[in-house]
C-alpha positions in Angstrom: 12.8 -18.6 5.8 13.3 -15.0 4.9 16.2 -12.9 6.0 14.0 -10.7 8.1 12.6 -13.4 10.4 15.6 -13.6 12.7 17.4 -10.3 11.9 17.2 -7.2 14.0 16.3 -4.5 11.5 18.3 -1.3 11.1 16.4 1.9 11.8 16.0 2.7 8.1 14.8 -0.8 7.4 12.2 -0.6 10.2 10.9 2.7 8.7 10.4 0.9 5.4 8.4 -1.9 7.2 6.3 0.7 9.0 5.7 2.6 5.8 4.6 -0.6 4.1 2.3 -1.5 7.0 0.7 2.0 7.0 0.3 1.9 3.2 -1.4 -1.5 3.5 -3.9 -0.1 5.9 -4.7 2.8 3.6 -4.8 0.6 0.5 -7.3 -1.8 2.2 -9.5 1.1 3.1 -9.4 2.6 -0.4 -10.2 -0.8 -1.9 -13.1 -1.3 0.4 -14.4 2.2 -0.6 -14.0 1.5 -4.3 -15.7 -1.9 -4.1 -18.9 -0.2 -2.8 -19.3 1.5 -6.1 -19.2 5.1 -7.1 -21.2 7.4 -4.8 -23.2 10.2 -6.3 -21.0 12.9 -4.7 -17.9 11.8 -6.7 -17.8 12.7 -10.4 -16.4 10.4 -13.1 -13.0 12.1 -13.3 -12.4 11.9 -9.6 -13.7 8.3 -9.5 -11.2 7.4 -12.3 -8.4 9.1 -10.4 -9.2 7.2 -7.2 -9.0 3.9 -9.2 -5.6 5.1 -10.6 -4.5 6.0 -7.1 -5.4 2.5 -5.9 -3.3 1.0 -8.7 -0.3 3.3 -7.9 -0.6 2.5 -4.1 -0.7 -1.2 -4.9 2.4 -0.9 -7.1 4.2 1.0 -4.4 3.2 -1.6 -1.8 4.7 -4.3 -4.0 8.0 -2.4 -4.3 8.2 -1.9 -0.6 7.5 -5.5 0.0 10.2 -6.5 -2.5 12.7 -4.3 -0.7 11.8 -5.8 2.7 12.5 -9.3 1.3 16.1 -8.2 0.7 16.7 -7.1 4.3 
């Protein structure tokens, strides 16, 4: 059982949870887009940057999730 299951979250903690949830939604959409393959209107450099962005978003999500586990 995690600490957050029965605890009322403080306002700053709730903001972290909301940020994580919003990030998850954006990350899922970006992953879906990337899985479809590179469209013709996106050049190689931008495609590479989108993949790096996905990696960074995933790392950030992991950090937020770890913080939430400590609440």
